[in-house]
N, C-alpha and C positions, 0 to 999 in steps of 0.2 A: 127295678124289675129283673127277676133272676134270669139267668141264661137257660134256655130250654135244654133238655138232654138229647141225646142223639136219636133216642126212639121217637120223641116227640117230633123232631125234625123230618125224620123219615116218613112217620104216619101222616103228618100234615103237608107233605109235598103235593102239588097239584097234579103230579103224575108219577109213576113208579120210577125211582131212581136207579141208574146203572151202579155197579159196584164202586166204580171210580168216584161217581158223584157222592155216594154214601161215605166213603172214606174221606173226601174232601169236606163234607159237612162235619164229619167227626173231627177232622183237624181244626175246623173253625171253632167247634165247640171246646176243643182242648187248649185253645188259647186261654180260657177261663178254668177249664177242668182237665188237667193233664191225663187224668184216668180215662178220659172218654175213648181214647184210642185202644184200651185194653179190655173192653167189653168183647166177649167171645165172639159175637156175631160180626163186630168189626174186624177183629183178628182173622177170622175166616175169610172175609173179603180181601184183606190185605195179602193174606197168604196165596190167595187165588191170583192176585194181580202180580205178586212177585214171581210166581211161576210162569205167568203168561206173557208179562210186559216188563222186562228188567229196567226199561227207560221209566215207565211209571213208577216202579218201585223205588228208584233213586229220587225221584220228585216227592215221593211220600216220605222217605227218610229226611230230605232236606226240610220239608215243611214240618215234619214232627219235631225236628231239632229246634227250629224256630218257635214252636209252641212249647218248648221246654219239656218236652217228652224224653224219657231215658231211652235213647235210640238203641243202645246196646242190648237192652231187654226186649225191645220191639224185634230186633234181629233174632234173637233166641226163640221168641214165641211164634214167629212166622216162618221158622225154618222146619220144613216137612222132613218125614224120614227118607223120602225118595230123593230130597234135595241135599243130602249130605255132601262131604267133600267130594268134588268132581261131578256131582249130580246136577248142578245148575250151570246154565251156559255161562253166566257171569257170577260166580261166588261172590257174596258180600265180603268185602275186606274189614275185618274188625279194625277200628282205628287204634293207633299207638296210644298207650295208656298215659303217657306223659306228654308235656308241651314239647313241640318240635321247632328247632330252629331252621326256618325255611331256607335261610342263605346258606347254612351249612349243609342241609340236605341236598339242595340242587348242585352245590359243589361236589358232594360225595358221588351223587349220580354221574356227574361229567367225569370225575377221576375214575370211577369204576368202569364206565364205558371205555376208557382208553387203556384198561387193562386187556380188553378183549378186541379191540379194533384200533387199527392204525389210522389216525386222522389228526387234523390240526387241532389245536386247543379250542379255538373259536367254534369249530364244528361240533366237538363234543359239548361245549356249553350250550350252543343252539339246541341240540338234541335234547339235553337235560331240560332246558327250559320248555321245549316242546311237549315232553312228557308230562312235566307238571301242568302245562296248559289243558291237556286232556282231561285232567281231574276237575277242572273248573269249566268245563264245556257249557254248563248251564249258566255262567256268570259272564261270559264274554259274547261278543257280537260278529266276530269274524273267525273262521276256522281255516288257517293257512295249511295247505298240504305239506306235508314232509317229503321232499323229493330226494330219496337216496339215490345217488348216482356215482358213477365211476367211469372212466374211458374204456376199461377192459374187465374181463372176468378176473375172479380170485382177488378182489380188493376189499372183501369183508362186507359186501352189501347186505347178504342174507343174514349175516351175524348182527349187524346193526338192527335190521328189521326184527330179528328175535330178541334183541334187547328192548327195543320198543314194545313189542309184544309182552315181554315179561313185566314191564313196569307201567305201561299206559293204562288207562281207565277203561273198563270193559273192552278188552281187545278181541277183535274177531279177524282172524288170518283167513282169507277167503281165496286162495289160488283157484282159478278155473271157474269162478262164480259167473252165472249169466247176468246180463244187464237187469232183467226182470227180478231175479233174486237180490241183486245188488240194491236197488232202490226200495224194495219191500223190507229188506234188512234194516236200512237206514230209518225207515218210517217206523218200524216196530220197535227196535231196540237202541237207536242212537248210539251205535258202538263206536270204538276207535277202529276204523276198517284199515286192514293192512294187506296190500296186494304186492306179491312178488312178480318178477318178469313182466312189469307193466308194459313193456313194448310189445310182447306177444298178446297180452291181454287186450289192449286197445286195438291192435291190429285185427284181432278176430272179433272184437266187440265195439264197433264204431260208436253205437248208441250210448255206450258206458262213459265216454267222454263228457257228454252233455250232463249225465248224472252227476259226475264228479265235479263239474264246473259249477253246477246249480247250487251245491252244497256249501259255497265258499261263505256265505252269510247266513245269519240266523233264520230269515225267513225264507230260505231257499227251498223250492219244491219243483216237482214236475207233475205234468197231468198225463195220465195213461187211461186207456179204456179197459174196462174190466167186465167179467161175467158174459153170460150169452146175449145180453141186451147191449153190449158195448157201452156201458154207462162210463162217462168220464170221472175219474176219481183223482183227488190231489194226494201226492205221496211227499211227504217231508224228506229232504235230502241232507239236511243239516247234520254236521258231525265231524270229528276229527279223521283225517285219512292220511295213511302213508303209503307212498308209491315207490317201489324199488325196482331199478333197471339200469341198463347200460347206455350211456349217452344222453342225449337231449329228449326231453318230451315236448308234446305240442305246445306252442307259444300260449295258448288259451290256458293251459295247465300250469306251465312254468310261471306265468305271471300271477298266479294264485299260490305260489309255493314258496317255501323256505328250502333253499338248495343245500343239502348235507352231501358234499363231495368227499369221497373216500380216495385213497390211493394204495397201490400195492407196497407191501412192506419190503424193505430192503434186507439184505442178508443178515445185518447185525441186529435188526429190530425184532422183538419177540413179543408175542401176545399169548394169553392164556386161552383154552378152550372154553367157550362159554358153557358148554354142557356140564362142566364141572364147577360152575359157580355155586357156592355153598347155599344150601336151601335156607339156612337162617338168615343169610344176607338178603335173599330174594324176599322173604317174608317180612323181614324188618323195615326195608325200604318202602315195600308197598304199603304196609300198615302205618308208616310215618307219612306217605303221601296222602293217605286216606284222612289221618288226623290234620294234616295241613289243609286239606279242603274243608274239613269241619271248621277249623278255627279262622280261615282267612276268606271264606266264600263271600261274606258281605263287603270286606275290603277290596277284594279284587272287583267284584260288581260295580263298586262305586268309584273306582280308580279311573281317571281320565287323563292318561299321559299325553305329554305334548309329541306331536309327529317328529320323527328323527329327521333333522335337517339333512338336505341332499338326496332323499329318497324320493321316488315318484309318488303319486298318490297310492297307487295299488301296492307298491312295496311297503309304504307306510302302514297301510291297512293290515298286511300281512303280519308286520311285526308288532301290531297294537297289543294283541293279547299276551305276547310274551313280554311286552312292556308292562302290561297290567300285573303279571306274575312278579316281574322283578321289583317293581315299585312295592308291591305287597310284602315281599319277603325281606327287602331292604339289603342292608350291608354293602357288599361290594356290586350287586347286581343291577342297580338303576343306571349306573354309568357304564358298567361293562356291557350291558345289552345294547347300548348304543354303538359302542365300538365293534361289537360282534356283528351287528346289522350292517354296518358300513363295510366291514371286511368281507362278509359273505356276499354282500350285494356286489362289490368290486369284483370278486372272484367269479360270480355269475355272469357279470357283464363281460369279463375276459374271456369266458368259455363259450358264451352264446351270443351270436350276433342277435340283436332284438328282433328285427324283422327285415325283409328284403328292401322295403321302402326306405327305412332308416339307415341301413347300410348303403344304399345307392346315394342318398343325400350327403352321407359323411364322405364318401369317395369323390363326388362331385365338388364339394367344398375343398377337398385337398387338392383337386385338379386345378382349381382356380388359384389357390395359394401357392402351388408349386411352380405354376407358369407365371405368376405375379401378374395376372390380367383379370379384367371385369367383364370380358365378353369372350365367348368361344363359339366357333362354328359347331354344328352337331357332329361332324365327322371328326374334328379335333377332340371333342369331348369323349366321344366313343373310344378313339384310340388311346386316350388317356386311361379310361377304365381298362382297356386290354392290357395296358402297360405292366400292371401288377399282376405277376404270375401267380401270386397267392389268392387273388381275388376270385370271387365265383363267376365273373363276367365272361372269362375266356371259354367257358363250356355252359353257359347259361341256356342257350338255345338247343336243347337235346344234344349236348356235346359240342355245339358250335358257338362262337362268340355271340355276345348279345348284339343286337342290332340298333341302329338309331331310332327305328320305329318303336322298338321295345322299350327303349329308354324314354321316349316321349309318352308311351302308354303308361308306364309307372309314374313318371312325373305328373301326368295328369290327374293322378289320385290326389296330388297336393295343389292342384290349381295352377300348376307351372306349365307353360306352353312355349314351344319355340317361336320365333318370329324372324323376319328378314332383318339382317344386320350387315352393317357395312364396316369392314375390318381392314384398313389399308385401301387397297384398290378393289377388293373383292366384296361382293354382296351375295350372302348365302342365308340359308336357315341356321339359326343358331340360339345361343341362350345368353341372358344378361344376368350377371350375377345379382344385381339388385332385386329381380324377380324371385330370388331364392331367399330373401332376407327373412321373410315371415316363416318359411319352412324351417329355415336353419335355427332360428330363435325358440321356435316351438318344439322342434322334435330332436335337436342336437344338443340342448342345453336344459337342465344339468344333467340329465340321467344318461346321455350317451357318453361313453368314455372318451375322455379328450385328455390334453396335458395334465398330468398330475400336479396337484399343489402340495402333495404330501412331501414332507422332508424325510430324507433317508433315515432309517433307523436300523440298527442291528436286529436280525431276526432271532432274538433269544427269548421271546415271548415274555419280555420284562413286565409288559402290562398284565400278564397272567400270573401274578405273584401268588405264592402259597399263602392260603388262608387256614389257620388251625381249624381242623374239623370237629364240630361240636356234637355231631352225632357220633354214636358207636359205628366204627368204620374199620374196613380192611382196605381202604382206598389206596390209589397209586400215590396220592401226596404223602401218605404216611410210610409208604414202603420204598419209594424211589425218590431221589432228589431231581428237581428239575434240571433238564440239559438243553443247551442251546440246539437249535435245528441245524440241519446240514447247511442251510441257506445262511450262514453266519454273516455274509456281507449285505444281505438284503437287495432288493431290486427296486428301480423305479417303476411306477405304474406305467405300462406302456402307452404310447400315444395312439397306437392302433389296436384294436381288439383282434385276436386270431380269426382267420376267416373260417367260415363254414365250408363244408364240401358243397360243390355245385349240385344243384337239383335239376330236374329234367324239365326245363322251360318254364312256363307261366305258373305253374303249380307250386313253386318253391315256397 
């Protein structure tokens, strides 16, 4: 029995079809007859969809490719006069004409980034993989935030954000966007959202944090009321997002992020001005990323990498899509992404105390160990917490030291309570170490930084060896030899993470 043509499908539909339904029917027919998508009425529908919904347009292109349709021809026939260069919100990037070596392309992105931003090699590599991930947003199930951060201004954060904007898929830089516009934009276009000065943005738009949190997984959405009748409506919030700001972000966002920390350049370090990046380089790398997506979409979608040992469940989820990309492009990247993830996660742990509860458990554990005892009166424990001048406990209570009552309140969250103890000739309220065993086991291992088992290595980035670049390139690796970092002697991983500044009381 012959496959019905698209006109028969539309005419025989039980009710009038919407334009997207008509196009989907045409795509189904195109699996047997690739010419079905090139009927003028279908092209008119596709052109309208391309103008009104870039996200649906990208889905049409992906489905058309699967149906063996000439996508480049479809691009040309649906490009309207008004949507010429610069006319579309997200202009279609014509894929590179030749096969692309994905491993070499991601290496070139990383090396090119380091021409314009001072950062560690693993940070540049993570940023390059994150850029590649945005092109495969329809093939992955987790969308980690790119958390671009630095301790002080003038460290290149905005430059890195501009680099992401240049090469990410469907970038939408939206400084000053309202929460309502934020989730409507995500629902309508599924763009790569880029937000600068995120600390200011979130302070002025508390609701936006929930929107950003909800889009971490593919099925993420929020519900808002719309219209005069206040009808509840579901808005999809799935998509890639990059946040740029000074210092730490909220724990709920940080736990969904890949931290890209930058540092201020030293007098002898030089970078180029990103405004003068050759246009030919921009265009080529974007076209090669588009071709890479065309060639590897199915491979990335079917890849199921093993979680990286030593990462928490949430951190492993964050790195999963980057692992999928790494495995798909091959070469150095499947092994490299594991080292990058561990390195960046350690840096993140060193710069951010996880949360106040975990920090308190860690310091209490150290108090028991330093005193060499298994039981402590409440007053002794509190005094031990005050003894560390760098700890937040000395100014915990609105500038005053944390009290025994506040310690008891925080420990109650872990099911730990004080009790009457007899130590020597005294009987007072206190804590027995065995009551902490379950909490120590669950919350201080393995994700909380403890004594490092990593052996010392010279910090000359030896594991970031030069790889010949197989794409046409003007990358750093072709122009400059690798140099040892200033940290020639390397450091042990510290037993203690640096302390956060104290907050005002229980709202820490």
